C-alpha positions as CSV (number, residue, x, y, z in Angstrom):
1,X,0.0,0.0,0.0
2,X,1.4,3.4,-0.9
3,X,1.5,6.4,1.5
4,X,-0.9,9.0,0.0
5,X,-0.6,11.5,2.9
6,X,2.3,13.3,1.1
7,X,0.2,14.1,-2.0
8,X,-1.7,17.1,-0.4
9,X,1.6,18.5,0.9
10,X,3.1,18.1,-2.6
11,X,0.1,20.0,-4.1
12,X,0.7,22.8,-1.6
13,X,4.3,23.0,-2.5
14,X,3.5,23.2,-6.2
15,X,0.9,25.9,-5.6
16,X,3.5,27.9,-3.5
17,X,6.1,27.6,-6.3
18,X,3.5,28.9,-8.9
19,X,2.6,31.8,-6.6
20,X,6.3,32.6,-6.2
21,X,6.9,32.4,-9.9
22,X,4.0,34.9,-10.5
23,X,5.5,37.3,-7.9
24,X,9.0,37.0,-9.4
25,X,7.5,37.7,-12.9
26,X,5.7,40.9,-11.7
27,X,8.6,42.2,-9.5
28,X,10.8,43.5,-12.4
29,X,7.8,45.4,-13.7
30,X,7.2,47.1,-10.3
31,X,11.0,47.7,-9.9
32,X,11.1,49.4,-13.3
33,X,8.2,51.8,-12.4
34,X,8.9,52.3,-8.6
35,X,7.2,55.1,-6.7
36,X,8.1,58.7,-7.2
37,X,8.8,61.2,-9.9
38,X,11.6,59.2,-11.6
39,X,14.8,60.3,-13.1
40,X,15.6,62.1,-16.4
41,X,19.0,61.7,-18.0
42,X,20.4,64.9,-19.5
43,X,21.0,62.9,-22.7
44,X,17.3,62.3,-23.1
45,X,16.6,66.1,-23.6
46,X,15.7,67.5,-27.0
47,X,18.1,70.0,-28.6
48,X,15.8,72.9,-27.6
49,X,15.8,71.7,-23.9
50,X,19.6,71.3,-23.9
51,X,20.0,74.9,-24.9
52,X,18.3,76.2,-21.8
53,X,21.0,77.7,-19.6
54,X,21.1,77.1,-15.9
55,X,22.8,79.5,-13.4
56,X,23.0,79.7,-9.6
57,X,21.4,82.4,-7.4
58,X,24.6,84.6,-7.3
59,X,25.2,84.4,-11.1
60,X,23.6,86.7,-13.7
61,X,22.1,85.6,-17.0
62,X,23.7,86.5,-20.3
63,X,21.2,89.2,-20.9
64,X,20.0,92.3,-19.1
65,X,16.5,92.4,-20.6
66,X,14.4,89.4,-20.0
67,X,10.8,88.2,-19.4
68,X,10.1,86.4,-16.1
69,X,8.1,83.2,-16.6
70,X,7.9,82.5,-12.8
71,X,9.0,79.8,-10.5
72,X,9.3,76.1,-11.5
73,X,9.9,73.2,-9.2
74,X,10.9,69.6,-10.0
75,X,11.6,66.4,-8.2
76,X,13.7,63.4,-9.2
77,X,14.1,59.9,-7.8
78,X,11.9,56.9,-6.9
79,X,11.5,54.6,-3.9
80,X,14.0,52.2,-5.6
81,X,16.3,54.7,-7.3
82,X,17.7,57.8,-5.6
83,X,17.2,61.2,-7.4
84,X,20.2,63.1,-8.6
85,X,20.9,66.8,-9.1
86,X,21.8,66.1,-12.7
87,X,18.3,64.6,-13.2
88,X,16.7,67.6,-11.4
89,X,18.6,70.0,-13.6
90,X,17.5,68.2,-16.7
91,X,13.9,68.4,-15.5
92,X,14.4,72.2,-14.9
93,X,15.6,72.5,-18.5
94,X,12.6,70.6,-19.8
95,X,10.1,72.6,-17.7
96,X,11.6,75.9,-18.8
97,X,11.7,74.9,-22.5
98,X,8.0,73.9,-22.3
99,X,7.3,77.5,-21.1
100,X,9.4,79.0,-23.8
101,X,12.1,80.2,-21.4
102,X,15.8,80.3,-22.4
103,X,17.3,80.2,-18.9
104,X,16.7,79.1,-15.3
105,X,18.1,80.7,-12.2
106,X,18.3,77.9,-9.6
107,X,17.0,79.2,-6.3
108,X,17.1,76.0,-4.2
109,X,18.3,72.4,-4.1
110,X,17.6,69.8,-1.5
111,X,17.7,66.1,-1.1
112,X,15.4,64.3,1.3
113,X,15.7,60.5,1.4
114,X,15.8,59.4,-2.2
115,X,14.0,62.4,-3.6
116,X,16.1,65.3,-5.1
117,X,14.2,68.6,-5.3
118,X,15.2,71.8,-7.2
119,X,13.4,75.1,-7.8
120,X,14.2,77.9,-10.0
121,X,12.9,81.0,-11.9
122,X,12.4,80.6,-15.6
123,X,13.3,83.6,-17.8
124,X,13.5,84.3,-21.5
125,X,16.2,86.6,-22.6
126,X,15.0,89.4,-24.9
127,X,16.9,91.5,-27.5
128,X,17.1,95.2,-26.8
129,X,15.2,97.2,-29.4
130,X,17.3,99.4,-31.6
């Protein structure tokens, strides 16, 4: 006579292995997405976005006549991947280009946990008449 008491246990093990396989299949998808604003590589910017100039608070833009487009704020990073200042600067460039600005004066930069935050003022340099 064979021992059939091990068959239900074997069925449970197979069910657990299948569940684990489903989790392992979904995990890379979740890891790719993560939680948070994500990162942007400077190389992913369009030529127009790459032309937006960034300068610090104490630096002056290349122009003396400009139009102020207001403050912009960006965040970089996810729960799985820390944000970087390079990514935040790329996002500042992208946000400014979307507004039609040509420069951003960076007014603040902070990193809290894995999230990198930067704010700045977007401006568009204008040509002097005459």
